[in-house]
C-alpha positions in Angstrom: 77.9 130.5 111.5 78.2 129.1 107.9 76.8 129.6 104.5 77.1 131.8 102.2 76.0 136.1 102.4 74.1 137.0 100.5 71.6 133.8 100.4 71.7 132.3 97.3 73.5 134.8 95.6 77.6 135.3 93.7 77.6 131.4 93.8 81.7 132.6 92.0 82.8 135.4 94.3 84.4 134.4 97.2 83.6 136.8 99.7 80.0 135.7 99.6 81.4 132.8 102.3 81.1 133.0 105.5 84.4 130.5 106.0 85.4 129.1 102.4 88.4 131.4 102.5 89.2 130.0 105.4 88.6 126.2 103.8 90.6 127.7 100.8 93.9 128.5 102.8 93.9 125.3 104.6 93.7 123.1 102.3 96.1 124.7 100.2 98.4 124.0 103.0 98.0 120.1 103.5 98.6 120.5 99.7 101.9 121.8 100.1 103.3 119.1 102.7 101.3 115.8 100.0 100.2 116.8 96.5 98.6 113.5 95.4 95.6 113.6 95.9 95.1 109.5 97.5 98.6 108.6 98.6 98.9 109.8 102.1 96.4 112.9 103.0 92.7 112.7 102.8 90.7 116.1 102.5 87.9 116.8 103.4 86.7 120.3 103.2 83.9 123.0 103.4 80.7 123.3 106.5 77.3 124.2 104.6 76.2 126.0 101.5 80.6 126.3 100.3 82.1 127.2 98.7 82.1 123.6 96.9 83.8 124.0 93.4 86.9 126.6 95.3 87.6 124.1 98.1 87.9 121.4 95.0 90.3 123.4 93.3 92.3 124.4 96.4 93.2 120.2 96.7 89.9 118.0 98.0 89.3 114.7 97.8 85.7 115.7 98.6 84.0 119.3 100.1 80.4 120.3 100.9 78.1 121.0 99.7 77.7 121.4 95.9 73.8 122.9 95.9 75.3 125.7 98.1 72.3 123.3 101.2 73.3 121.9 104.9 74.9 119.5 105.3 74.1 117.1 108.0 76.2 116.8 110.7 77.3 112.8 109.6 78.3 113.0 106.4 82.2 114.2 107.0 82.4 111.0 109.3 80.6 109.0 106.4 83.0 109.7 103.7 86.3 109.6 106.6 84.9 105.5 107.6 84.2 104.7 104.3 88.0 106.0 103.1 89.5 105.5 106.0 87.8 101.1 106.3 88.3 100.3 102.2 91.3 98.4 101.1 94.2 100.5 100.4 94.4 99.2 97.1 90.8 100.4 96.3 90.2 103.7 95.2 87.6 105.3 96.4 84.9 107.4 95.2 81.3 109.5 96.2 79.2 106.2 94.8 80.5 104.1 97.1 78.8 105.9 99.3 76.2 108.1 98.5 73.6 105.7 99.3 75.0 106.7 103.5 74.3 110.6 103.5 71.3 112.2 103.8 71.3 114.7 101.0 74.0 112.7 98.0 76.0 114.5 96.0 74.0 117.6 96.1 75.5 117.1 100.1 78.7 116.0 99.9 81.1 115.0 95.8 84.4 114.8 94.9 86.9 113.0 93.1 87.5 110.3 96.0 91.1 109.2 97.7 92.8 105.7 98.0 92.3 102.9 100.6 93.6 103.2 104.0 93.0 100.2 105.6 96.1 97.5 105.2 94.2 94.6 104.7 96.1 90.8 105.6 94.4 87.7 103.3 95.7 84.6 105.0 
């Protein structure tokens, strides 16, 4: 079960979210092993109605749900595919794939990440 406990009230209180504190803890732990936001580790954190601002502050590259809405289950996969398939020399932002997301920037947003694909030109 994800989402807000108090149905849209108290957006800045972590205790009004069912699982966000666990996501935040996990992001902070992962960032201990890779402190940069675009070198090796790319983090997508959260679920429906997550505490977006706290997830981003914890170190996520992308997170859900800025508008505290129910996101499409494919949205995190679209983010992962976009970063994985982009050239490692390209910095990917939400604007690169926002049109593929069901709810756009209301469902997913973030700082961005460097692509992970090694492209060899012959």
